[in-house]
PDB file of N, CA, C, O and CB in Angstrom:
ATOM      1  N   SER A   1      27.835  23.122  42.200  1.00  0.00           N
ATOM      2  CA  SER A   1      26.554  23.104  41.226  1.00  0.00           C
ATOM      3  C   SER A   1      27.169  22.130  39.990  1.00  0.00           C
ATOM      4  O   SER A   1      28.042  21.266  39.900  1.00  0.00           O
ATOM      5  CB  SER A   1      26.034  24.893  40.608  1.00  0.00           C
ATOM      6  N   ARG A   2      26.351  22.677  39.237  1.00  0.00           N
ATOM      7  CA  ARG A   2      26.375  21.772  38.062  1.00  0.00           C
ATOM      8  C   ARG A   2      27.561  21.672  36.617  1.00  0.00           C
ATOM      9  O   ARG A   2      28.193  20.836  35.971  1.00  0.00           O
ATOM     10  CB  ARG A   2      25.053  22.103  37.551  1.00  0.00           C
ATOM     11  N   ARG A   3      27.263  23.439  36.704  1.00  0.00           N
ATOM     12  CA  ARG A   3      28.575  24.063  35.755  1.00  0.00           C
ATOM     13  C   ARG A   3      29.688  23.870  36.501  1.00  0.00           C
ATOM     14  O   ARG A   3      30.703  24.201  35.888  1.00  0.00           O
ATOM     15  CB  ARG A   3      28.554  25.709  35.366  1.00  0.00           C
ATOM     16  N   PHE A   4      29.879  23.459  37.590  1.00  0.00           N
ATOM     17  CA  PHE A   4      31.456  24.119  38.026  1.00  0.00           C
ATOM     18  C   PHE A   4      31.790  22.328  37.880  1.00  0.00           C
ATOM     19  O   PHE A   4      32.995  22.186  37.676  1.00  0.00           O
ATOM     20  CB  PHE A   4      31.773  25.243  40.126  1.00  0.00           C
ATOM     21  N   TRP A   5      31.124  21.099  37.925  1.00  0.00           N
ATOM     22  CA  TRP A   5      31.403  19.820  38.119  1.00  0.00           C
ATOM     23  C   TRP A   5      31.104  19.444  36.579  1.00  0.00           C
ATOM     24  O   TRP A   5      31.259  18.236  36.398  1.00  0.00           O
ATOM     25  CB  TRP A   5      30.534  19.080  39.345  1.00  0.00           C
ATOM     26  N   HIS A   6      30.666  20.244  35.264  1.00  0.00           N
ATOM     27  CA  HIS A   6      30.948  20.127  33.765  1.00  0.00           C
ATOM     28  C   HIS A   6      32.283  20.914  33.323  1.00  0.00           C
ATOM     29  O   HIS A   6      33.199  20.628  32.553  1.00  0.00           O
ATOM     30  CB  HIS A   6      29.669  20.730  32.932  1.00  0.00           C
ATOM     31  N   HIS A   7      32.025  21.945  34.079  1.00  0.00           N
ATOM     32  CA  HIS A   7      33.539  22.496  33.591  1.00  0.00           C
ATOM     33  C   HIS A   7      34.911  21.883  33.888  1.00  0.00           C
ATOM     34  O   HIS A   7      35.984  22.076  33.315  1.00  0.00           O
ATOM     35  CB  HIS A   7      33.737  23.791  34.135  1.00  0.00           C
ATOM     36  N   ALA A   8      34.565  20.981  35.079  1.00  0.00           N
ATOM     37  CA  ALA A   8      35.955  20.665  35.657  1.00  0.00           C
ATOM     38  C   ALA A   8      35.703  19.185  34.787  1.00  0.00           C
ATOM     39  O   ALA A   8      36.769  18.667  34.453  1.00  0.00           O
ATOM     40  CB  ALA A   8      36.222  20.665  37.700  1.00  0.00           C
ATOM     41  N   TYR A   9      34.802  18.633  34.483  1.00  0.00           N
ATOM     42  CA  TYR A   9      34.945  17.407  33.654  1.00  0.00           C
ATOM     43  C   TYR A   9      35.574  18.154  32.286  1.00  0.00           C
ATOM     44  O   TYR A   9      36.507  17.512  31.804  1.00  0.00           O
ATOM     45  CB  TYR A   9      33.350  16.497  33.410  1.00  0.00           C
ATOM     46  N   MET A  10      35.381  18.858  31.881  1.00  0.00           N
ATOM     47  CA  MET A  10      35.785  19.165  30.079  1.00  0.00           C
ATOM     48  C   MET A  10      37.216  19.442  30.585  1.00  0.00           C
ATOM     49  O   MET A  10      38.178  18.841  30.106  1.00  0.00           O
ATOM     50  CB  MET A  10      34.858  20.810  28.972  1.00  0.00           C
ATOM     51  N   TYR A  11      37.344  20.397  31.598  1.00  0.00           N
ATOM     52  CA  TYR A  11      38.811  20.973  31.610  1.00  0.00           C
ATOM     53  C   TYR A  11      39.616  20.453  32.363  1.00  0.00           C
ATOM     54  O   TYR A  11      40.687  21.035  32.189  1.00  0.00           O
ATOM     55  CB  TYR A  11      38.951  22.221  31.924  1.00  0.00           C
ATOM     56  N   HIS A  12      39.754  19.380  33.401  1.00  0.00           N
ATOM     57  CA  HIS A  12      40.255  19.337  34.267  1.00  0.00           C
ATOM     58  C   HIS A  12      40.629  17.958  34.523  1.00  0.00           C
ATOM     59  O   HIS A  12      41.564  17.741  35.293  1.00  0.00           O
ATOM     60  CB  HIS A  12      39.649  19.945  35.015  1.00  0.00           C
ATOM     61  N   LEU A  13      39.982  16.960  33.944  1.00  0.00           N
ATOM     62  CA  LEU A  13      39.645  15.626  34.297  1.00  0.00           C
ATOM     63  C   LEU A  13      41.065  15.141  32.627  1.00  0.00           C
ATOM     64  O   LEU A  13      41.027  15.709  31.535  1.00  0.00           O
ATOM     65  CB  LEU A  13      37.288  15.166  34.201  1.00  0.00           C
ATOM     66  N   PRO A  14      41.887  14.236  32.940  1.00  0.00           N
ATOM     67  CA  PRO A  14      42.810  14.403  31.850  1.00  0.00           C
ATOM     68  C   PRO A  14      42.056  13.665  31.089  1.00  0.00           C
ATOM     69  O   PRO A  14      41.190  12.837  31.375  1.00  0.00           O
ATOM     70  CB  PRO A  14      44.286  14.008  31.966  1.00  0.00           C
ATOM     71  N   ARG A  15      42.616  14.180  29.710  1.00  0.00           N
ATOM     72  CA  ARG A  15      42.221  14.462  28.296  1.00  0.00           C
ATOM     73  C   ARG A  15      42.124  13.150  27.781  1.00  0.00           C
ATOM     74  O   ARG A  15      41.396  12.949  26.809  1.00  0.00           O
ATOM     75  CB  ARG A  15      43.215  15.369  27.454  1.00  0.00           C
ATOM     76  N   ASP A  16      42.961  11.947  28.466  1.00  0.00           N
ATOM     77  CA  ASP A  16      43.117  10.346  27.754  1.00  0.00           C
ATOM     78  C   ASP A  16      42.081   9.794  28.480  1.00  0.00           C
ATOM     79  O   ASP A  16      42.108   8.612  28.135  1.00  0.00           O
ATOM     80  CB  ASP A  16      44.673   9.372  27.973  1.00  0.00           C
ATOM     81  N   ILE A  17      41.377   9.899  29.105  1.00  0.00           N
ATOM     82  CA  ILE A  17      40.462   9.549  30.181  1.00  0.00           C
ATOM     83  C   ILE A  17      39.270   9.935  29.410  1.00  0.00           C
ATOM     84  O   ILE A  17      38.359   9.107  29.362  1.00  0.00           O
ATOM     85  CB  ILE A  17      40.672  10.300  31.657  1.00  0.00           C
ATOM     86  N   ARG A  18      39.112  11.171  28.737  1.00  0.00           N
ATOM     87  CA  ARG A  18      37.920  11.794  28.423  1.00  0.00           C
ATOM     88  C   ARG A  18      37.820  11.258  26.978  1.00  0.00           C
ATOM     89  O   ARG A  18      36.798  10.792  26.473  1.00  0.00           O
ATOM     90  CB  ARG A  18      37.921  13.424  28.618  1.00  0.00           C
ATOM     91  N   GLU A  19      39.011  11.390  26.392  1.00  0.00           N
ATOM     92  CA  GLU A  19      38.644  10.785  25.226  1.00  0.00           C
ATOM     93  C   GLU A  19      38.580   9.223  25.188  1.00  0.00           C
ATOM     94  O   GLU A  19      38.039   8.779  24.176  1.00  0.00           O
ATOM     95  CB  GLU A  19      39.518  11.251  24.273  1.00  0.00           C
ATOM     96  N   TRP A  20      39.083   8.190  26.209  1.00  0.00           N
ATOM     97  CA  TRP A  20      38.884   6.972  26.150  1.00  0.00           C
ATOM     98  C   TRP A  20      36.866   7.226  26.401  1.00  0.00           C
ATOM     99  O   TRP A  20      35.961   6.947  25.613  1.00  0.00           O
ATOM    100  CB  TRP A  20      40.031   6.044  27.443  1.00  0.00           C
ATOM    101  N   VAL A  21      36.813   7.680  27.433  1.00  0.00           N
ATOM    102  CA  VAL A  21      35.248   7.882  27.655  1.00  0.00           C
ATOM    103  C   VAL A  21      34.101   7.744  26.527  1.00  0.00           C
ATOM    104  O   VAL A  21      33.093   7.044  26.426  1.00  0.00           O
ATOM    105  CB  VAL A  21      35.094   9.248  28.131  1.00  0.00           C
ATOM    106  N   ASP A  22      34.845   8.946  25.548  1.00  0.00           N
ATOM    107  CA  ASP A  22      34.051   9.832  24.554  1.00  0.00           C
ATOM    108  C   ASP A  22      34.188   8.669  23.564  1.00  0.00           C
ATOM    109  O   ASP A  22      33.112   8.356  23.053  1.00  0.00           O
ATOM    110  CB  ASP A  22      34.711  11.501  24.058  1.00  0.00           C
ATOM    111  N   ALA A  23      35.470   7.805  23.088  1.00  0.00           N
ATOM    112  CA  ALA A  23      35.023   6.922  21.793  1.00  0.00           C
ATOM    113  C   ALA A  23      34.028   5.789  22.070  1.00  0.00           C
ATOM    114  O   ALA A  23      33.248   5.275  21.269  1.00  0.00           O
ATOM    115  CB  ALA A  23      36.304   6.209  21.125  1.00  0.00           C
ATOM    116  N   ARG A  24      34.282   5.398  23.855  1.00  0.00           N
ATOM    117  CA  ARG A  24      33.230   3.866  23.781  1.00  0.00           C
ATOM    118  C   ARG A  24      31.576   4.519  24.086  1.00  0.00           C
ATOM    119  O   ARG A  24      30.488   3.959  23.953  1.00  0.00           O
ATOM    120  CB  ARG A  24      33.770   2.386  25.451  1.00  0.00           C
ATOM    121  N   MET A  25      31.898   5.865  24.523  1.00  0.00           N
ATOM    122  CA  MET A  25      30.413   6.063  24.860  1.00  0.00           C
ATOM    123  C   MET A  25      29.655   5.548  26.170  1.00  0.00           C
ATOM    124  O   MET A  25      28.459   5.285  26.299  1.00  0.00           O
ATOM    125  CB  MET A  25      29.727   5.469  23.809  1.00  0.00           C
ATOM    126  N   ASN A  26      30.672   5.480  27.090  1.00  0.00           N
ATOM    127  CA  ASN A  26      30.705   4.549  28.044  1.00  0.00           C
ATOM    128  C   ASN A  26      31.681   5.058  28.995  1.00  0.00           C
ATOM    129  O   ASN A  26      32.781   5.550  28.744  1.00  0.00           O
ATOM    130  CB  ASN A  26      30.994   3.221  27.533  1.00  0.00           C
ATOM    131  N   CYS A  27      30.905   4.797  30.558  1.00  0.00           N
ATOM    132  CA  CYS A  27      31.545   5.103  32.068  1.00  0.00           C
ATOM    133  C   CYS A  27      32.111   6.447  32.789  1.00  0.00           C
ATOM    134  O   CYS A  27      32.783   6.630  33.804  1.00  0.00           O
ATOM    135  CB  CYS A  27      32.656   4.319  32.135  1.00  0.00           C
ATOM    136  N   GLU A  28      31.357   7.578  31.496  1.00  0.00           N
ATOM    137  CA  GLU A  28      31.437   8.802  32.149  1.00  0.00           C
ATOM    138  C   GLU A  28      30.962   8.981  33.777  1.00  0.00           C
ATOM    139  O   GLU A  28      31.538   9.872  34.401  1.00  0.00           O
ATOM    140  CB  GLU A  28      30.646   9.657  31.293  1.00  0.00           C
ATOM    141  N   ASP A  29      30.158   8.348  34.335  1.00  0.00           N
ATOM    142  CA  ASP A  29      29.918   8.207  35.304  1.00  0.00           C
ATOM    143  C   ASP A  29      30.561   7.857  36.487  1.00  0.00           C
ATOM    144  O   ASP A  29      30.239   8.463  37.509  1.00  0.00           O
ATOM    145  CB  ASP A  29      29.333   7.788  35.113  1.00  0.00           C
ATOM    146  N   ILE A  30      31.513   6.882  36.542  1.00  0.00           N
ATOM    147  CA  ILE A  30      32.616   6.409  36.450  1.00  0.00           C
ATOM    148  C   ILE A  30      33.556   7.419  36.477  1.00  0.00           C
ATOM    149  O   ILE A  30      33.778   8.001  37.539  1.00  0.00           O
ATOM    150  CB  ILE A  30      32.687   5.662  35.475  1.00  0.00           C
ATOM    151  N   ALA A  31      34.120   7.700  35.501  1.00  0.00           N
ATOM    152  CA  ALA A  31      35.108   9.099  35.483  1.00  0.00           C
ATOM    153  C   ALA A  31      34.544  10.385  36.460  1.00  0.00           C
ATOM    154  O   ALA A  31      35.245  10.672  37.430  1.00  0.00           O
ATOM    155  CB  ALA A  31      35.164   9.754  33.745  1.00  0.00           C
ATOM    156  N   MET A  32      33.246  11.193  36.214  1.00  0.00           N
ATOM    157  CA  MET A  32      32.956  11.984  37.444  1.00  0.00           C
ATOM    158  C   MET A  32      33.080  11.899  38.620  1.00  0.00           C
ATOM    159  O   MET A  32      33.405  12.809  39.383  1.00  0.00           O
ATOM    160  CB  MET A  32      32.120  12.192  37.549  1.00  0.00           C
ATOM    161  N   ASN A  33      32.677  10.104  39.051  1.00  0.00           N
ATOM    162  CA  ASN A  33      32.824   9.944  40.079  1.00  0.00           C
ATOM    163  C   ASN A  33      34.098  10.434  40.833  1.00  0.00           C
ATOM    164  O   ASN A  33      34.175  11.244  41.757  1.00  0.00           O
ATOM    165  CB  ASN A  33      32.582   8.888  40.095  1.00  0.00           C
ATOM    166  N   PHE A  34      35.031   9.766  40.229  1.00  0.00           N
ATOM    167  CA  PHE A  34      36.866  10.151  40.617  1.00  0.00           C
ATOM    168  C   PHE A  34      36.795  11.169  40.307  1.00  0.00           C
ATOM    169  O   PHE A  34      37.271  11.737  41.289  1.00  0.00           O
ATOM    170  CB  PHE A  34      38.248   9.503  39.901  1.00  0.00           C
ATOM    171  N   LEU A  35      36.495  12.050  39.506  1.00  0.00           N
ATOM    172  CA  LEU A  35      36.653  13.198  39.684  1.00  0.00           C
ATOM    173  C   LEU A  35      36.265  14.426  40.256  1.00  0.00           C
ATOM    174  O   LEU A  35      36.920  15.468  40.258  1.00  0.00           O
ATOM    175  CB  LEU A  35      36.696  13.280  39.103  1.00  0.00           C
ATOM    176  N   VAL A  36      34.886  14.178  40.858  1.00  0.00           N
ATOM    177  CA  VAL A  36      34.489  14.691  42.363  1.00  0.00           C
ATOM    178  C   VAL A  36      35.337  14.701  42.907  1.00  0.00           C
ATOM    179  O   VAL A  36      35.976  15.723  43.159  1.00  0.00           O
ATOM    180  CB  VAL A  36      33.652  14.107  43.180  1.00  0.00           C
ATOM    181  N   SER A  37      35.760  13.036  43.440  1.00  0.00           N
ATOM    182  CA  SER A  37      36.166  12.775  45.069  1.00  0.00           C
ATOM    183  C   SER A  37      37.462  12.910  45.518  1.00  0.00           C
ATOM    184  O   SER A  37      37.931  12.600  46.613  1.00  0.00           O
ATOM    185  CB  SER A  37      35.892  11.429  45.523  1.00  0.00           C
ATOM    186  N   HIS A  38      38.412  13.802  43.793  1.00  0.00           N
ATOM    187  CA  HIS A  38      39.743  13.898  43.739  1.00  0.00           C
ATOM    188  C   HIS A  38      39.262  15.579  43.717  1.00  0.00           C
ATOM    189  O   HIS A  38      40.224  15.900  44.416  1.00  0.00           O
ATOM    190  CB  HIS A  38      40.708  13.012  42.390  1.00  0.00           C
ATOM    191  N   HIS A  39      38.995  16.080  43.628  1.00  0.00           N
ATOM    192  CA  HIS A  39      38.665  17.576  43.913  1.00  0.00           C
ATOM    193  C   HIS A  39      38.126  17.641  45.405  1.00  0.00           C
ATOM    194  O   HIS A  39      38.833  18.327  46.143  1.00  0.00           O
ATOM    195  CB  HIS A  39      37.478  18.193  42.810  1.00  0.00           C
ATOM    196  N   THR A  40      36.814  16.955  46.096  1.00  0.00           N
ATOM    197  CA  THR A  40      36.664  17.099  46.912  1.00  0.00           C
ATOM    198  C   THR A  40      37.547  16.485  48.502  1.00  0.00           C
ATOM    199  O   THR A  40      37.538  17.110  49.563  1.00  0.00           O
ATOM    200  CB  THR A  40      35.677  16.953  46.535  1.00  0.00           C
ATOM    201  N   GLY A  41      38.316  15.008  48.247  1.00  0.00           N
ATOM    202  CA  GLY A  41      39.118  14.817  48.605  1.00  0.00           C
ATOM    203  C   GLY A  41      38.375  13.565  49.712  1.00  0.00           C
ATOM    204  O   GLY A  41      38.903  12.917  50.616  1.00  0.00           O
ATOM    205  N   LYS A  42      37.005  13.564  49.216  1.00  0.00           N
ATOM    206  CA  LYS A  42      36.534  12.582  49.963  1.00  0.00           C
ATOM    207  C   LYS A  42      36.535  11.231  49.045  1.00  0.00           C
ATOM    208  O   LYS A  42      37.034  11.161  47.922  1.00  0.00           O
ATOM    209  CB  LYS A  42      35.152  13.007  50.513  1.00  0.00           C
ATOM    210  N   ALA A  43      35.681   9.853  49.952  1.00  0.00           N
ATOM    211  CA  ALA A  43      35.879   8.564  49.097  1.00  0.00           C
ATOM    212  C   ALA A  43      34.826   8.684  48.013  1.00  0.00           C
ATOM    213  O   ALA A  43      33.876   9.435  48.237  1.00  0.00           O
ATOM    214  CB  ALA A  43      35.685   7.117  49.975  1.00  0.00           C
ATOM    215  N   PRO A  44      34.910   7.781  46.428  1.00  0.00           N
ATOM    216  CA  PRO A  44      33.774   7.728  45.698  1.00  0.00           C
ATOM    217  C   PRO A  44      32.590   7.304  46.439  1.00  0.00           C
ATOM    218  O   PRO A  44      32.567   7.262  47.669  1.00  0.00           O
ATOM    219  CB  PRO A  44      33.971   6.933  44.640  1.00  0.00           C
ATOM    220  N   VAL A  45      31.766   7.042  45.809  1.00  0.00           N
ATOM    221  CA  VAL A  45      30.656   6.986  46.003  1.00  0.00           C
ATOM    222  C   VAL A  45      30.321   5.254  45.392  1.00  0.00           C
ATOM    223  O   VAL A  45      30.344   5.107  44.170  1.00  0.00           O
ATOM    224  CB  VAL A  45      29.991   8.324  45.335  1.00  0.00           C
ATOM    225  N   LYS A  46      30.050   4.129  46.198  1.00  0.00           N
ATOM    226  CA  LYS A  46      29.840   2.725  45.815  1.00  0.00           C
ATOM    227  C   LYS A  46      28.297   2.619  45.753  1.00  0.00           C
ATOM    228  O   LYS A  46      27.451   3.028  46.548  1.00  0.00           O
ATOM    229  CB  LYS A  46      30.528   1.648  46.881  1.00  0.00           C
ATOM    230  N   VAL A  47      28.174   1.948  44.572  1.00  0.00           N
ATOM    231  CA  VAL A  47      27.092   1.754  43.811  1.00  0.00           C
ATOM    232  C   VAL A  47      26.774   0.271  44.163  1.00  0.00           C
ATOM    233  O   VAL A  47      27.697  -0.521  43.974  1.00  0.00           O
ATOM    234  CB  VAL A  47      27.348   2.082  42.291  1.00  0.00           C
ATOM    235  N   ARG A  48      25.444  -0.286  44.713  1.00  0.00           N
ATOM    236  CA  ARG A  48      25.854  -1.503  45.073  1.00  0.00           C
ATOM    237  C   ARG A  48      24.869  -1.952  43.660  1.00  0.00           C
ATOM    238  O   ARG A  48      24.503  -1.230  42.733  1.00  0.00           O
ATOM    239  CB  ARG A  48      25.524  -2.081  46.846  1.00  0.00           C
ATOM    240  N   PRO A  49      24.581  -3.578  43.925  1.00  0.00           N
ATOM    241  CA  PRO A  49      23.599  -4.002  42.322  1.00  0.00           C
ATOM    242  C   PRO A  49      22.469  -3.404  42.162  1.00  0.00           C
ATOM    243  O   PRO A  49      21.736  -3.275  43.143  1.00  0.00           O
ATOM    244  CB  PRO A  49      23.054  -5.530  42.118  1.00  0.00           C
ATOM    245  N   PHE A  50      22.154  -3.007  41.146  1.00  0.00           N
ATOM    246  CA  PHE A  50      20.506  -2.638  40.925  1.00  0.00           C
ATOM    247  C   PHE A  50      19.333  -3.254  41.979  1.00  0.00           C
ATOM    248  O   PHE A  50      18.357  -2.635  42.404  1.00  0.00           O
ATOM    249  CB  PHE A  50      20.057  -3.259  39.387  1.00  0.00           C
ATOM    250  N   SER A  51      19.692  -4.583  42.264  1.00  0.00           N
ATOM    251  CA  SER A  51      18.377  -4.913  43.018  1.00  0.00           C
ATOM    252  C   SER A  51      17.909  -4.361  44.307  1.00  0.00           C
ATOM    253  O   SER A  51      16.852  -4.562  44.905  1.00  0.00           O
ATOM    254  CB  SER A  51      18.372  -6.182  43.262  1.00  0.00           C
ATOM    255  N   SER A  52      19.287  -3.359  44.711  1.00  0.00           N
ATOM    256  CA  SER A  52      19.562  -3.138  45.954  1.00  0.00           C
ATOM    257  C   SER A  52      18.845  -2.142  46.269  1.00  0.00           C
ATOM    258  O   SER A  52      18.126  -1.835  47.220  1.00  0.00           O
ATOM    259  CB  SER A  52      20.786  -2.982  46.237  1.00  0.00           C
ATOM    260  N   VAL A  53      19.325  -1.458  44.818  1.00  0.00           N
ATOM    261  CA  VAL A  53      19.265   0.223  44.671  1.00  0.00           C
ATOM    262  C   VAL A  53      19.491   0.986  46.169  1.00  0.00           C
ATOM    263  O   VAL A  53      18.539   1.682  46.522  1.00  0.00           O
ATOM    264  CB  VAL A  53      17.577   0.732  44.026  1.00  0.00           C
ATOM    265  N   ILE A  54      20.690   0.925  47.112  1.00  0.00           N
ATOM    266  CA  ILE A  54      21.340   1.544  47.998  1.00  0.00           C
ATOM    267  C   ILE A  54      22.888   2.256  46.927  1.00  0.00           C
ATOM    268  O   ILE A  54      23.538   1.840  45.968  1.00  0.00           O
ATOM    269  CB  ILE A  54      21.627   0.305  49.370  1.00  0.00           C
ATOM    270  N   LEU A  55      22.900   3.329  47.680  1.00  0.00           N
ATOM    271  CA  LEU A  55      23.932   4.298  47.407  1.00  0.00           C
ATOM    272  C   LEU A  55      24.536   4.571  49.221  1.00  0.00           C
ATOM    273  O   LEU A  55      23.979   5.012  50.226  1.00  0.00           O
ATOM    274  CB  LEU A  55      23.123   5.887  46.448  1.00  0.00           C
ATOM    275  N   THR A  56      26.192   3.944  48.878  1.00  0.00           N
ATOM    276  CA  THR A  56      26.781   4.419  50.262  1.00  0.00           C
ATOM    277  C   THR A  56      27.952   4.952  49.843  1.00  0.00           C
ATOM    278  O   THR A  56      28.540   4.785  48.774  1.00  0.00           O
ATOM    279  CB  THR A  56      27.028   3.312  51.415  1.00  0.00           C
ATOM    280  N   VAL A  57      28.269   5.685  50.893  1.00  0.00           N
ATOM    281  CA  VAL A  57      29.219   6.402  50.978  1.00  0.00           C
ATOM    282  C   VAL A  57      30.441   5.762  51.593  1.00  0.00           C
ATOM    283  O   VAL A  57      30.314   5.139  52.647  1.00  0.00           O
ATOM    284  CB  VAL A  57      28.809   7.437  51.559  1.00  0.00           C
ATOM    285  N   LEU A  58      31.649   5.879  50.984  1.00  0.00           N
ATOM    286  CA  LEU A  58      32.945   5.325  52.008  1.00  0.00           C
ATOM    287  C   LEU A  58      33.133   5.450  52.505  1.00  0.00           C
ATOM    288  O   LEU A  58      33.155   6.649  52.226  1.00  0.00           O
ATOM    289  CB  LEU A  58      33.815   5.206  52.166  1.00  0.00           C
ATOM    290  N   SER A  59      33.597   5.428  53.832  1.00  0.00           N
ATOM    291  CA  SER A  59      34.396   6.493  54.858  1.00  0.00           C
ATOM    292  C   SER A  59      35.503   6.040  55.114  1.00  0.00           C
ATOM    293  O   SER A  59      36.266   6.660  55.854  1.00  0.00           O
ATOM    294  CB  SER A  59      33.822   6.800  56.199  1.00  0.00           C
TER     295      SER A  59
END
């Protein structure tokens, strides 16, 4: 659920990563992608260029 991932992002993501993202107001999607990958043990999602708009799960 979204609450679970929000909690994980706020309390389990290393503080230095969260502070880096907050300071730049950018890359939170990448940080979340790696957080989910770490918690699930699955490969992160690869996003192709916007023109192709295809999400591919690496396996």
